[in-house]
C-alpha positions in Angstrom: -6.0 7.4 -0.1 -4.9 3.8 -0.6 -2.4 2.9 -3.2 -2.8 0.6 -6.2 -0.6 -1.4 -8.5 -1.0 -0.8 -12.3 -0.6 -3.3 -15.1 3.0 -2.0 -15.6 3.9 -4.2 -12.7 6.7 -6.6 -13.6 6.2 -9.0 -10.7 9.6 -8.4 -9.3 8.5 -9.3 -5.7 10.2 -6.3 -4.0 7.1 -4.5 -2.8 5.3 -7.3 -1.0 7.8 -7.8 1.9 8.1 -4.0 2.4 4.5 -3.6 3.3 4.1 -3.3 7.1 0.3 -4.0 6.9 0.6 -7.1 4.6 -1.7 -5.3 2.2 0.2 -6.4 -0.9 -0.3 -9.9 -2.3 0.1 -11.8 -5.6 -2.9 -11.4 -7.8 -3.9 -13.4 -10.9 -1.4 -11.5 -13.1 0.2 -8.8 -11.1 0.6 -7.9 -7.4 -2.5 -6.2 -5.8 -3.0 -3.9 -2.8 -5.9 -4.5 -0.5 -7.3 -1.0 0.1 -8.7 -2.0 3.5 -5.2 -2.7 4.7 -3.2 0.0 2.9 -2.4 3.0 5.1 0.3 4.3 2.7 2.6 3.4 5.6 1.1 6.2 7.7 2.0 5.3 11.3 4.9 3.2 10.2 7.1 5.3 8.0 7.4 8.8 6.5 6.9 7.5 3.0 5.1 4.6 1.3 7.7 1.8 1.3 6.3 0.0 -1.8 6.6 3.2 -3.8 10.1 3.7 -2.6 11.3 0.2 -3.8 9.3 -0.2 -7.0 11.7 -0.1 -10.0 9.0 0.7 -12.6 7.0 3.3 -10.7 3.7 1.5 -11.0 2.2 2.3 -7.6 0.0 5.4 -7.8 -2.8 6.6 -5.5 -6.0 4.7 -6.0 -8.7 7.3 -7.0 -11.4 4.8 -5.9 -10.2 4.9 -2.3 -9.6 8.5 -1.3 -8.6 8.9 2.3 -7.1 11.8 4.3 -4.0 11.5 6.4 -6.2 11.4 9.5 -8.3 8.6 8.1 -5.1 6.7 7.2 -3.8 7.2 10.8 -7.2 6.0 12.2 -6.9 2.9 10.0 -3.3 2.3 11.2 -4.4 2.5 14.8 -7.2 0.0 14.2 -5.0 -2.4 12.2 -2.3 -2.4 14.8 -4.6 -2.7 17.8 -3.6 0.6 19.2 -7.1 1.8 19.3 
């Protein structure tokens, strides 16, 4: 499943540059994650890089965008042009 950023976000700017898919961008009040671009770093890294660097732990799974590991890998292949 894709990830999301909760309203606990402190806009510290550390997550955005860590995203290999450029799925994270500044929103109106806090950073947001585009679920169409988020692969939870599947295909790039072992763990979700934004979650690793977030100092306030405000990046949980998005229950509105449930995806299996295989679906995330498929999305990664499409986004990177490897399919």
